[in-house]
C-alpha positions in Angstrom: 29.7 5.3 -22.4 27.9 5.0 -25.8 27.8 1.2 -25.3 26.1 1.7 -21.9 23.6 4.1 -23.4 22.8 1.6 -26.2 22.4 -1.1 -23.6 20.1 1.1 -21.6 17.9 2.0 -24.6 17.8 -1.7 -25.6 16.9 -2.9 -22.1 14.4 -0.1 -21.2 11.3 -1.5 -22.9 12.0 -5.2 -22.0 12.6 -4.2 -18.4 9.4 -2.2 -18.4 7.5 -5.1 -19.9 9.0 -7.5 -17.3 8.0 -5.2 -14.4 4.4 -4.8 -15.7 4.0 -8.5 -16.2 5.5 -9.3 -12.9 3.3 -6.8 -11.1 0.2 -8.0 -12.9 0.9 -11.7 -12.2 1.9 -10.9 -8.6 -1.5 -9.1 -8.2 -3.3 -12.0 -9.7 -1.4 -14.5 -7.4 -2.2 -12.3 -4.3 -5.9 -12.0 -5.3 -6.2 -15.7 -5.9 -4.6 -16.4 -2.5 -6.9 -13.9 -0.8 -10.0 -15.3 -2.4 -9.0 -18.9 -1.7 -8.5 -18.0 1.9 -11.8 -16.2 2.0 -13.6 -19.1 0.3 -12.1 -21.6 2.7 -13.0 -19.3 5.7 -16.5 -19.0 4.4 -16.7 -22.8 4.2 -15.4 -23.2 7.7 -18.0 -20.7 8.9 -20.8 -22.6 7.1 -19.6 -25.9 8.6 -19.4 -24.2 12.1 -22.8 -22.7 11.7 -24.3 -26.1 10.9 -22.3 -27.8 13.7 -23.7 -25.3 16.1 -27.2 -25.9 14.7 -26.7 -29.7 15.3 -25.3 -29.0 18.8 -28.2 -26.7 19.6 -30.8 -29.2 18.3 -29.2 -32.1 20.2 -28.8 -30.0 23.4 -32.5 -28.9 23.2 -33.8 -32.5 22.9 -31.5 -33.8 25.6 -32.6 -31.0 27.9 -36.2 -32.0 27.2 -35.3 -35.6 28.0 -33.7 -34.3 31.2 -36.9 -32.4 32.0 -38.8 -35.6 31.4 -36.8 -37.6 33.9 -37.2 -34.7 36.4 -41.0 -34.7 35.8 -41.0 -38.5 36.3 -39.1 -38.1 39.6 -41.6 -35.4 40.9 -44.6 -37.5 40.0 -43.0 -40.7 41.3 -42.2 -39.1 44.6 -45.6 -37.4 44.7 -47.4 -40.7 44.2 -45.0 -42.4 46.7 -43.7 -44.7 44.0 -47.1 -45.5 42.4 -46.3 -43.9 39.0 -46.1 -46.6 36.3 -43.7 -46.3 33.3 -46.6 -47.2 30.9 -48.7 -44.3 32.3 -45.8 -42.0 32.0 -45.1 -42.9 28.3 -48.6 -43.3 27.0 -49.8 -41.1 24.1 -51.4 -38.5 26.4 -48.9 -39.0 29.2 -46.4 -36.8 30.8 -43.6 -37.8 28.4 -45.7 -36.7 25.4 -46.1 -33.2 26.9 -42.3 -32.6 26.5 -41.2 -34.7 23.6 -42.8 -35.6 20.2 -44.7 -38.9 20.4 -43.1 -40.2 17.2 -39.7 -40.5 19.0 -40.9 -43.4 21.2 -37.8 -43.1 23.4 -37.0 -46.3 25.4 -37.8 -45.7 29.2 -37.0 -48.0 32.1 -37.5 -48.0 35.9 -35.0 -49.7 38.1 -35.7 -50.5 41.8 -33.3 -49.7 44.6 -31.8 -53.2 44.3 -30.9 -52.6 40.7 -33.5 -54.9 39.2 -35.5 -53.8 36.2 -39.0 -52.9 37.5 -40.6 -51.8 34.2 -39.6 -50.7 30.7 -41.2 -49.2 27.6 -40.1 -49.0 23.9 -36.8 -50.9 24.3 -34.8 -53.7 25.8 -33.0 -53.1 29.1 -30.7 -55.2 31.2 -32.6 -57.2 33.9 -30.0 -56.3 36.5 -28.1 -53.0 36.7 -27.0 -53.0 40.3 -23.4 -53.8 39.5 -23.1 -51.2 36.7 -21.1 -48.0 37.4 -23.9 -45.6 36.3 -26.4 -47.2 38.8 -23.9 -47.1 41.6 -23.2 -43.5 40.8 -26.9 -42.6 40.9 -27.5 -44.6 44.0 -24.5 -43.0 45.8 -25.3 -39.4 44.8 -27.8 -37.2 46.6 -27.7 -34.7 43.7 -30.9 -33.8 42.0 -29.1 -33.6 38.6 -29.5 -36.2 35.9 -26.5 -38.3 34.9 -25.6 -38.3 31.1 -23.5 -41.2 29.7 -22.9 -42.8 26.3 -22.8 -46.6 26.6 -22.2 -48.9 23.6 -25.3 -50.8 22.5 -23.5 -53.7 20.7 -20.5 -54.9 18.8 -21.5 -52.9 15.7 -20.4 -49.7 17.3 -24.0 -48.8 18.0 -24.5 -46.7 21.1 -27.1 -44.6 23.0 -27.2 -41.5 25.0 -28.3 -42.5 28.5 -30.1 -40.1 30.9 -30.5 -41.5 34.4 -32.0 -39.8 37.4 -32.1 -40.8 41.1 -35.6 -41.5 42.7 -36.1 -41.0 46.4 -38.7 -42.5 48.7 -40.9 -40.7 51.2 -38.1 -41.0 53.8 -35.5 -39.6 51.4 -33.8 -42.9 50.9 -32.8 -44.2 47.4 -35.9 -45.7 45.8 -34.4 -46.5 42.3 -33.6 -44.8 39.1 -35.5 -43.8 35.9 -33.5 -44.2 32.6 -34.2 -42.9 29.1 -32.2 -43.9 26.1 -31.8 -41.6 23.0 -30.5 -43.0 19.7 -27.9 -40.4 18.4 -29.1 -41.2 14.8 -32.1 -39.0 15.6 -29.9 -35.9 15.4 -27.8 -36.6 12.4 -30.4 -38.3 10.2 -33.8 -36.6 10.8 -33.0 -32.9 10.9 -33.9 -31.2 7.6 -31.8 -28.0 8.3 -28.5 -29.9 8.1 -27.7 -30.1 4.4 -23.9 -29.7 4.0 -24.1 -30.3 0.2 -23.0 -33.2 -1.9 -20.5 -35.4 -0.1 -21.1 -33.5 3.1 -20.5 -35.1 6.5 -22.6 -34.8 9.7 -21.5 -36.6 12.9 -22.2 -36.8 16.6 -19.2 -38.1 18.7 -19.1 -39.5 22.2 -16.1 -38.3 24.1 -16.5 -40.9 26.8 -16.5 -44.0 24.5 -15.0 -42.7 21.3 -18.1 -43.9 19.4 -19.7 -41.8 16.7 -22.9 -41.8 14.6 -22.3 -40.3 11.2 -24.1 -39.4 8.0 -22.6 -38.9 4.5 -25.3 -37.8 2.0 -28.1 -40.4 2.8 -25.9 -43.1 4.4 -26.0 -43.3 8.2 -23.4 -45.4 10.0 -21.7 -45.9 13.4 -18.0 -46.0 13.9 -15.6 -46.4 16.8 -12.4 -45.1 15.3 -13.3 -41.6 14.0 -11.7 -38.8 15.8 -11.2 -35.1 15.2 -8.8 -32.5 16.6 -9.1 -28.7 16.7 -7.2 -27.0 13.9 -4.3 -24.8 15.1 -4.9 -21.1 15.1 -8.8 -21.4 15.1 -9.2 -20.6 18.8 -8.4 -16.9 18.1 -10.7 -16.9 15.1 -13.6 -18.5 17.1 -14.6 -20.8 14.2 -13.7 -24.2 16.0 -12.3 -25.8 12.8 -11.7 -29.5 13.0 -9.2 -31.9 11.4 -9.9 -35.6 11.0 -7.1 -37.7 12.5 -7.8 -40.3 9.8 -9.7 -39.9 6.6 -13.5 -40.6 6.9 -13.6 -41.8 3.3 -11.9 -40.7 0.0 -13.5 -37.2 0.1 -11.5 -34.2 1.3 -13.6 -32.0 3.5 -13.6 -28.8 5.6 -14.8 -29.6 9.1 -15.9 -27.6 12.0 -17.1 -28.8 15.5 -19.1 -27.7 18.5 -18.5 -29.2 21.9 -21.4 -30.1 24.3 -19.5 -30.5 27.6 -22.6 -31.2 29.7 -23.4 -34.3 27.5 -19.8 -35.4 26.7 -20.7 -35.0 23.0 -19.1 -33.2 20.1 -21.1 -32.1 17.0 -19.0 -32.2 13.7 -20.1 -31.0 10.2 -17.9 -31.1 7.1 -18.5 -29.7 3.6 -16.8 -31.4 0.7 -13.8 -29.3 -0.3 -14.6 -29.6 -4.1 -18.1 -28.4 -3.5 -17.2 -25.6 -1.1 -14.4 -24.1 -3.3 -16.1 -24.7 -6.7 -17.0 -21.0 -7.0 -13.5 -20.0 -6.1 -12.0 -22.4 -8.7 -14.2 -20.8 -11.4 -13.1 -17.3 -10.4 -9.5 -18.4 -10.4 -9.8 -19.7 -13.9 -11.3 -16.3 -15.0 -8.4 -14.4 -13.3 -5.7 -16.5 -14.9 -7.4 -16.3 -18.4 -7.7 -12.5 -18.0 -4.1 -12.2 -16.9 -3.0 -14.3 -19.8 -4.9 -12.1 -22.3 -3.6 -9.0 -20.7 0.0 -10.4 -20.8 -0.4 -11.1 -24.6 -1.6 -7.5 -25.1 1.3 -6.1 -23.2 3.8 -8.3 -25.1 2.3 -7.3 -28.4 2.3 -3.6 -27.4 5.9 -3.6 -26.1 7.0 -5.5 -29.2 5.5 -2.8 -31.5 7.1 -0.1 -29.4 10.5 -1.9 -29.6 10.2 -2.3 -33.4 9.3 1.4 -33.7 12.2 2.4 -31.5 14.6 0.2 -33.5 13.4 1.8 -36.7 13.8 5.3 -35.3 17.4 4.5 -34.2 18.2 3.1 -37.7 16.8 6.2 -39.4 18.7 8.5 -37.0 22.0 6.6 -37.6 21.4 6.8 -41.4 20.9 10.6 -41.1 24.1 10.9 -39.0 26.0 8.9 -41.6 24.7 11.1 -44.4 25.8 14.2 -42.5 29.3 12.8 -42.0 29.6 12.0 -45.7 28.5 15.5 -46.7 31.0 17.0 -44.2 33.8 14.9 -45.6 32.8 15.8 -49.2 32.9 19.6 -48.3 36.4 19.3 -46.7 37.7 17.4 -49.7 36.2 20.0 -52.2 33.9 17.5 -53.7 31.8 20.2 -55.4 32.5 20.6 -59.1 33.3 24.2 -60.0 33.0 25.5 -63.5 34.0 29.1 -64.7 32.3 29.8 -68.1 32.8 32.8 -70.4 30.1 33.9 -72.8 30.9 33.4 -76.4 27.7 35.0 -77.6 26.9 35.2 -81.4 30.3 34.0 -82.6 29.7 30.6 -80.8 26.0 30.3 -81.3 25.2 31.3 -77.7 27.7 28.8 -76.2 30.1 29.3 -73.3 33.8 28.8 -73.2 35.2 26.7 -70.2 37.7 29.0 -68.5 38.4 26.9 -65.4 37.3 23.7 -63.7 38.4 21.8 -60.5 39.4 18.2 -60.4 35.9 17.1 -59.4 34.5 19.0 -62.4 37.1 17.5 -64.7 36.1 14.0 -63.4 32.5 14.8 -64.2 33.5 15.8 -67.8 35.6 12.7 -68.2 38.9 14.4 -69.3 42.0 15.8 -67.7 41.7 19.3 -66.6 44.3 20.7 -69.0 42.6 19.1 -72.0 39.3 20.9 -71.1 40.2 24.5 -70.7 39.4 26.8 -73.7 36.8 24.5 -75.2 33.1 25.2 -75.6 31.1 23.5 -73.0 28.3 22.7 -75.4 30.8 20.8 -77.6 32.4 19.0 -74.6 29.0 18.0 -73.0 26.3 18.1 -75.6 23.8 16.7 -73.0 24.0 20.0 -71.1 22.5 21.8 -74.1 19.7 19.1 -74.3 19.1 19.5 -70.5 18.7 23.2 -70.9 21.7 24.2 -68.8 23.0 26.7 -71.4 19.7 28.5 -71.4 19.9 28.8 -67.6 23.4 30.2 -67.8 22.3 32.9 -70.3 19.3 33.9 -68.2 21.5 34.4 -65.1 24.0 36.3 -67.2 21.2 38.6 -68.7 19.3 39.2 -65.4 22.1 39.1 -62.9 19.9 37.0 -60.5 21.7 33.9 -59.1 20.0 30.6 -59.5 20.2 27.6 -57.1 18.3 24.4 -57.8 18.2 20.6 -57.5 17.1 18.5 -60.3 17.3 15.0 -61.8 19.1 14.5 -65.0 17.1 13.4 -68.0 20.0 12.0 -70.1 22.6 9.3 -69.3 22.7 7.7 -65.9 19.9 9.2 -63.7 21.4 11.4 -61.1 20.4 14.2 -58.8 22.4 17.4 -59.0 22.5 20.5 -57.1 24.0 23.6 -58.8 24.4 27.3 -58.1 24.8 29.7 -61.0 26.2 33.1 -60.3 26.9 35.9 -62.8 30.5 37.1 -63.1 32.3 39.4 -65.5 31.0 38.4 -69.0 30.2 34.9 -67.8 29.0 32.7 -65.0 30.4 30.6 -62.2 28.7 27.2 -61.8 29.1 25.0 -58.7 27.7 21.6 -59.2 27.3 18.7 -56.6 26.1 15.2 -57.1 23.4 14.8 -54.4 22.0 11.5 -55.7 23.0 9.7 -52.4 21.3 12.3 -50.3 18.1 12.2 -52.3 17.9 8.5 -52.0 18.5 8.7 -48.2 15.8 11.3 -47.9 13.4 9.2 -49.9 14.2 6.2 -47.6 13.7 8.3 -44.5 10.3 9.6 -45.7 9.2 6.1 -46.5 10.4 4.9 -43.1 8.5 7.7 -41.4 5.4 6.9 -43.4 5.6 3.3 -42.3 6.0 4.4 -38.6 3.1 6.8 -39.0 1.0 4.0 -40.5 1.8 1.7 -37.5 0.9 4.4 -35.0 -2.3 5.1 -36.8 -3.3 1.4 -36.8 -3.0 1.2 -33.0 -6.2 1.6 -31.0 -4.6 3.8 -28.3 -4.1 7.5 -28.6 -0.3 8.2 -29.2 1.3 11.6 -29.2 4.7 13.2 -28.6 5.1 16.4 -26.6 8.4 18.3 -26.3 9.8 19.9 -23.2 7.9 23.1 -23.9 4.7 21.0 -23.7 4.0 21.5 -27.3 2.4 18.7 -29.4 4.8 17.6 -32.1 3.2 14.3 -33.2 -0.2 12.6 -32.9 -1.5 9.4 -34.4 -4.9 9.1 -36.2 -6.8 8.2 -33.1 -5.5 11.2 -31.2 -6.1 13.5 -34.2 -9.8 12.3 -34.2 -10.0 13.0 -30.5 -8.8 16.6 -31.0 -11.1 17.0 -34.0 -14.0 16.0 -31.8 -12.9 18.8 -29.4 -12.7 21.2 -32.3 -9.0 22.0 -32.0 -5.8 21.6 -34.0 -3.1 20.3 -31.7 0.2 20.1 -33.7 2.4 23.1 -32.9 0.3 24.3 -29.9 0.8 24.1 -26.2 -1.1 21.5 -24.2 -2.3 24.2 -21.7 -4.0 26.2 -24.5 -5.8 23.1 -25.8 -7.1 21.1 -22.8 -8.0 24.1 -20.5 -6.7 25.2 -17.1 -8.6 22.8 -14.9 -7.6 19.7 -16.7 -4.0 21.0 -17.2 -3.7 21.5 -13.4 -4.8 17.9 -12.8 -2.2 16.6 -15.2 0.7 18.9 -14.3 2.1 16.6 -11.5 2.4 13.7 -13.9 4.0 16.0 -16.6 6.6 17.2 -14.1 7.5 13.6 -13.1 7.9 12.4 -16.7 10.0 15.5 -17.6 12.2 14.5 -14.7 12.9 11.2 -16.4 10.2 8.9 -14.8 7.8 6.7 -16.7 4.4 7.3 -15.1 1.0 5.6 -15.5 -2.4 6.8 -14.1 -6.1 6.7 -14.7 -8.0 9.7 -16.1 -11.8 10.1 -16.0 -13.4 12.7 -18.2 -16.2 15.0 -17.1 -19.6 13.4 -17.6 -21.3 14.1 -20.9 -24.9 15.5 -21.1 -26.2 12.0 -21.4 -24.5 11.1 -18.1 -21.8 8.9 -19.6 -18.1 9.5 -18.8 -15.1 7.9 -20.4 -12.2 6.4 -18.5 -8.6 6.2 -19.8 -5.4 4.5 -18.8 -2.7 7.0 -19.5 1.1 6.4 -19.7 3.8 9.0 -20.1 7.2 7.7 -21.4 10.1 10.1 -21.4 12.1 10.6 -24.6 15.9 11.2 -24.0 18.5 12.9 -26.1 20.7 10.3 -27.7 24.0 12.2 -26.9 23.5 13.5 -23.4 20.6 11.4 -22.1 18.6 14.5 -21.2 14.8 14.4 -21.4 13.8 16.2 -24.6 10.1 15.4 -24.5 7.7 12.5 -23.7 5.4 10.1 -25.5 1.7 9.9 -24.5 -0.1 6.6 -24.7 -3.8 6.9 -23.8 -6.1 3.9 -23.9 -9.9 4.0 -23.5 -10.9 1.5 -20.8 -14.5 2.7 -20.4 -16.0 -0.6 -21.5 -13.7 -2.6 -19.1 -14.8 -0.5 -16.1 -18.4 -0.9 -17.0 -18.0 -4.6 -17.2 -16.4 -4.7 -13.8 -19.3 -2.7 -12.3 -21.8 -5.0 -14.0 -20.0 -8.1 -12.4 -20.0 -6.3 -9.0 -23.8 -5.9 -9.2 -24.3 -9.5 -10.3 -22.4 -10.7 -7.2 -25.3 -9.6 -4.9 -28.0 -11.5 -6.9 -29.0 -15.2 -6.3 -28.6 -16.9 -9.7 -31.5 -19.3 -9.2 -34.3 -17.1 -7.9 -33.2 -13.6 -8.9 -33.6 -12.5 -5.3 -30.9 -10.8 -3.3 -28.3 -13.3 -2.1 -26.6 -13.6 1.4 -24.0 -10.9 0.7 -26.6 -8.4 -0.6 -29.0 -9.2 2.2 -26.4 -8.6 5.0 -25.5 -5.2 3.4 -29.2 -4.3 3.2 -29.9 -5.5 6.7 -27.0 -3.4 8.1 -28.3 -0.3 6.3 -31.9 -1.0 7.5 -30.9 -1.4 11.2 -28.8 1.8 11.0 -31.8 3.7 9.6 -34.0 2.2 12.4 -31.5 3.3 15.1 -31.1 6.8 13.6 -34.9 7.4 13.2 -36.3 5.3 16.0 -38.5 3.4 13.6 -39.6 -0.2 13.9 -38.4 -2.9 11.6 -38.5 -6.7 11.5 -36.6 -9.6 10.0 -38.2 -12.8 9.0 -36.2 -16.0 8.8 -38.0 -18.9 7.0 -37.4 -22.2 5.3 -39.5 -24.7 3.4 -41.1 -27.5 5.4 -40.7 -30.9 3.8 -38.5 -29.5 1.0 -36.0 -32.3 1.2 -38.6 -35.1 0.5 -39.7 -33.2 -2.6 -36.1 -32.7 -3.8 -35.2 -36.3 -3.1 -38.3 -37.8 -4.7 -38.6 -35.7 -7.8 -35.0 -34.6 -8.4 -33.1 -31.3 -8.2 -34.8 -29.8 -11.3 -38.2 -30.0 -9.5 -36.5 -28.8 -6.3 -35.1 -25.7 -8.2 -38.5 -25.0 -9.7 -40.1 -25.2 -6.3 -37.5 -22.7 -4.9 -38.3 -20.3 -7.7 -42.0 -20.6 -7.3 -41.7 -20.2 -3.6 -39.7 -17.0 -4.1 -42.3 -15.8 -6.5 -45.1 -16.2 -4.0 -43.1 -14.4 -1.3 -42.4 -11.4 -3.7 -46.1 -11.3 -4.8 -47.3 -11.3 -1.1 -45.0 -8.5 0.1 -44.6 -4.8 -0.5 -42.3 -3.3 -3.1 -40.3 -1.7 -0.3 -39.6 -5.1 1.4 -36.4 -6.9 0.8 -36.7 -10.6 0.0 -33.4 -12.7 -0.1 -32.4 -16.3 -0.4 -29.5 -17.2 2.0 -28.9 -20.6 0.4 -30.7 -24.0 0.1 -34.3 -23.5 1.2 -33.6 -20.7 3.6 -35.2 -17.2 2.9 -35.3 -13.9 4.7 -37.4 -10.8 4.5 -36.7 -7.3 5.8 -39.8 -5.3 6.8 -39.0 -1.6 7.3 -41.0 1.4 8.6 -43.6 -0.7 10.6 -46.2 1.1 12.7 -46.9 -1.9 15.0 -45.6 -5.3 15.6 -49.0 -6.7 14.5 -48.2 -5.5 11.0 -45.3 -8.0 10.8 -47.4 -10.7 12.4 -50.1 -10.2 9.8 -47.5 -10.3 7.0 -46.1 -13.6 8.5 -49.6 -15.1 8.6 -50.2 -14.0 5.0 -47.0 -15.7 3.9 -47.8 -18.9 5.7 -51.2 -19.0 4.1 -49.8 -18.1 0.6 -47.3 -21.0 0.8 -49.8 -23.5 2.0 -51.6 -23.6 -1.3 -50.3 -26.5 -3.5 -47.6 -25.9 -6.1 -48.0 -27.2 -9.6 -44.5 -27.7 -11.0 -44.9 -28.8 -14.6 -47.3 -31.6 -13.6 -45.7 -32.3 -10.3 -47.9 -31.4 -7.3 -45.9 -30.2 -4.2 -47.7 -29.8 -0.9 -45.4 -27.8 1.4 -45.6 -25.2 4.1 -43.2 -22.7 5.7 -42.1 -22.0 9.2 -41.2 -18.4 10.0 -39.3 -16.7 12.8 -39.9 -12.9 13.2 -37.5 -10.7 15.2 -38.1 -7.0 15.7 -35.7 -4.1 16.0 -36.2 -0.5 17.1 -32.7 0.6 18.2 -30.1 -0.7 20.6 -26.7 -2.3 20.2 -27.8 -5.4 18.4 -25.8 -6.1 15.2 -27.2 -7.7 12.0 -25.8 -11.2 12.8 -27.4 -11.1 16.3 -30.8 -10.0 14.9 -30.6 -12.8 12.3 -29.7 -15.3 14.9 -32.7 -14.2 17.0 -35.0 -14.8 14.0 -33.3 -18.2 13.3 -34.0 -19.2 16.9 -37.7 -18.2 16.6 -37.8 -20.2 13.3 -36.6 -23.2 15.3 -39.4 -22.6 17.8 -41.9 -22.5 15.0 -40.7 -25.8 13.6 -40.8 -27.4 17.1 -44.4 -26.2 17.3 -45.2 -28.4 14.3 -44.2 -26.3 11.3 -46.6 -24.3 9.0 -46.7 -21.4 11.5 -44.6 -18.5 12.8 -43.2 -17.3 16.0 -42.3 -13.7 17.0 -40.0 -12.4 19.7 -38.6 -9.2 21.2 -35.2 -7.5 20.7 -32.4 -6.3 23.0 -34.3 -3.0 23.4 -37.1 -4.9 25.1 -39.7 -4.6 22.4 -42.5 -7.1 22.5 -45.1 -8.1 20.0 -48.1 -5.8 20.0 -46.1 -2.7 20.9 -46.7 0.5 19.0 -43.7 1.7 16.9 
């Protein structure tokens, strides 16, 4: 049973250490997995958002082209076939009213026999009567345009073809109008698609398998690229894509958006190394922190194990000394001397009347040879040590004497003797206690070393017995009690810490006295200056060596106030954009949700502005990222200077910024603010000698209650921003909300 107890004591601290380290590393592993999944999910969401933006931009332009063919059909049939392609596509023609003139889209008119009648801005086949698309248009009486994606050559080039049937006055087939759109317009010339370094943007034809792609600034066509939907993404709604074969040597996170009407698929991919760079930095911090914490735990447990080992050694030494003293008493190891006073006749000496074997051994002669002799003559050193004077004093006073002393002559020894007066003499009992004195000295030295180690540790360490009385405290704990103005040793914890704090700690005390090692966090009451200290507290039970019963517990109390403050500081930094000092996306979404909740609760009017920098990409590409970053900071400064202190300005990423305007009286207030921002940004920027002429486009969405969520309101502002950019940039567009609010309404 003793062996099992020793094994238990020896394995307790290592087992505790292993459990703590395993739990800590398991928590780090779980946290890293969670953050990796979150970072990857965020990258998928960003890719999907940009794929959706590409799809919406592509769909918008193709719908405009569809409207253009429909307008051509109406005018063609209205003029009974007299409308010319050149008139339709001239600078002030009907086509320019729907599409930007810079696009110069190829347009062709085919007669009912399939022969090319006229064309503009491109080369078309002279005869299309045998082609499938022409037969489909000729054989269909539908008023809908036909979309197809024919190959334009052997280099995998292709176009998006929009063809519409034309009818004569009698309703018969009179030919077809055809407009070709180069897909490179969508992936190469849209400044809101910036997937970062190594990012991929692609538009794929599901009819032909051809694709137009952009990686960084390189645009190319391909006929072999294909993507499939990732498993499990349908439920999540993110439409993640997986490349069937690598696009190049860069690993990316893709997302797609289908356009069924046009038989197209928009795909955007962020480089995995760029998308997960922030997570990799956090993972390195977590691992480093866990490694440091592991080293601290190992050092602390090693110190505790060393202390426990020394305590066990000291206890075993004390037990051994007790067994030796017991054996000595059973064997009559005390030396007993009976002395009779000789008085004046012997010069104050004493006659040895009797002595036991132990006493005879001390005197160095057989017992029989010692009896009847004067003790002063037998042992002259006793006279020099003053023993005879002590014998006479006890004899004269009748008061017994018991003392321990170290001899001054001969071999140094420690002796303990009792002197008791008897008839005309004294009885002396002497014991050699040199071994005990040496053991006590070693024990005191051992305890002093243990005390020094405990005092050197930064944690508060104390020992409390089962009556909840403080029996030991290290220097740090002593200083803490001194600060409280109390003396703890020998007093009950309840009397020192007060009823309220005692009641909060009592559940933990009950658990440790039941034999359980417990750990918890304790926060002190706030000081007058508002500060409050936090502690990690651990109660470790102390068991009786013989029966294993709990005889008290050790308290280890560590001040973690600085660590908690650092964590809170890092949490605040997580909502700030590092470049501009504005609120970042996470902080903006939190603030937007709170602002919308306040608007719903109070029926007040608010607005959200979504803006980006027009022509930011040329500045960044021409002058470098350093100038681009300086432009972003200067842009943020103008926004902040032009707005109220109560308005929230945020940078979502890249050149995209948002503003929350709360407590508006009228919608015109937001419109005036938007116009003010457009004017403020239009002034040239001087960036350390580099002049940047830019502008901004703004979408303003209002909110005054209703079920609209923050994402929906932001999407509305984003759509209005797109309308502003389509209107030529350097302007703003406003719109209503789900509650039906319109610009100009009174809040």
